C-alpha positions in Angstrom: 9.6 -6.0 18.3 7.5 -4.0 16.0 7.1 -4.9 12.2 8.3 -1.5 11.4 11.6 -2.3 13.0 11.7 -5.8 11.5 10.9 -4.6 7.9 13.7 -5.4 5.5 15.6 -2.2 4.6 16.6 -3.5 1.1 13.2 -2.4 -0.2 13.8 1.2 0.9 17.4 1.4 -0.2 16.7 0.3 -3.8 14.2 3.3 -4.3 15.4 6.2 -6.2 15.2 9.2 -6.0 15.5 9.6 -2.2 12.0 11.3 -2.1 10.7 7.8 -3.2 12.4 6.3 -0.1 10.9 8.8 2.2 7.4 8.5 0.8 7.6 4.7 1.1 8.7 4.9 4.6 5.9 7.4 5.6 3.3 5.1 3.8 4.8 1.9 5.6 4.6 3.6 9.0 1.0 4.8 8.3 -0.3 1.3 7.3 1.2 0.0 10.5 -1.2 2.2 12.6 -4.0 -0.1 11.8 -4.5 -3.0 14.4 -3.5 -6.4 13.4 -1.7 -5.3 10.1 1.6 -7.1 9.5 4.2 -6.7 6.7 5.8 -9.5 4.8 8.3 -9.3 1.9 6.8 -11.2 -1.2 8.3 -10.9 -4.6 10.8 -8.4 -3.3 8.1 -5.9 -2.3 6.2 -5.2 1.1 2.8 -6.9 1.2 0.6 -5.9 4.1 -1.7 -8.5 5.7 -4.7 -8.5 8.0 -6.5 -11.9 7.4 -5.0 -12.1 4.0 -2.8 -9.8 2.0 -4.9 -6.7 1.1 -2.3 -4.0 -0.1 1.3 -3.6 -1.2 3.8 -0.8 -2.1 5.1 -0.9 -5.6 7.9 1.1 -6.8 7.6 1.5 -10.6 10.4 2.1 -13.1 9.0 5.5 -13.9 9.9 6.6 -10.3 6.3 6.4 -9.1 5.1 4.7 -6.0 1.9 2.8 -6.1 -0.2 1.8 -3.1 -1.9 -1.2 -4.7 -4.9 -3.1 -3.4 -5.3 -6.8 -4.2 -9.1 -6.6 -4.5 -9.5 -3.0 -5.9 -12.1 -4.1 -8.2 -14.5 -4.8 -5.2 -13.7 -1.5 -3.5 -16.2 1.3 -3.8 -13.6 3.9 -5.1 -16.0 6.7 -4.3 -13.5 9.5 -5.2 -12.1 7.7 -8.3 -8.6 7.7 -7.0 -8.0 4.0 -7.5 -6.5 3.2 -11.0 -6.9 -0.3 -12.4 -4.8 0.4 -15.4 -6.4 -2.3 -17.5 -5.9 -4.9 -14.5 -9.0 -7.0 -13.7 -8.5 -7.2 -10.0 -5.5 -5.1 -8.7 -5.8 -1.3 -8.7 -3.8 1.3 -6.9 -3.3 4.8 -5.8 -0.3 6.7 -7.2 1.4 8.7 -4.5 3.0 12.1 -5.0 6.7 12.3 -4.2 6.5 16.0 -3.5 3.9 17.7 -1.6 1.3 16.4 0.9 0.2 12.7 0.7 -3.5 12.2 0.5 -3.7 10.8 4.1 -7.5 11.0 4.4 -8.2 9.3 1.1 -5.6 6.6 2.0 -7.3 6.1 5.3 -10.7 5.7 3.7 -9.4 3.2 1.1 -7.4 1.1 3.6 -10.3 1.0 6.0 -12.6 -0.1 3.1 -9.9 -2.7 2.0 -9.6 -4.0 5.6 -13.5 -4.3 6.0 -13.5 -6.3 2.6 -10.6 -8.4 3.8 -12.4 -9.3 7.1 -15.6 -10.1 5.2 -13.9 -12.6 2.6 -14.0 -16.3 3.0 -10.8 -18.1 3.8 
């Protein structure tokens, strides 16, 4: 059974507006296209693991969805899309709820995060 099917629905159902639910579902499915990535609910939100957790989806009170990276401070951030917002380690990419998602940019950042995750010591 795939992790996409096993994924707890309570995260999606708590998201408002419905566009936020749809965006979260699309991003969740996209992250699962990477080999070896698994999803686990931690602190009530979906964290994605390869060797260790490397990214998570975070719905903010303002109605925004953030694809956050646990070690963003170590990622190249070539296009300046990762926002640390004053945080020392975690940074994220805010996803639009209307219009096209930045699939290519997300792919590039996720690949960099997976490479970093694979290179980190246990």
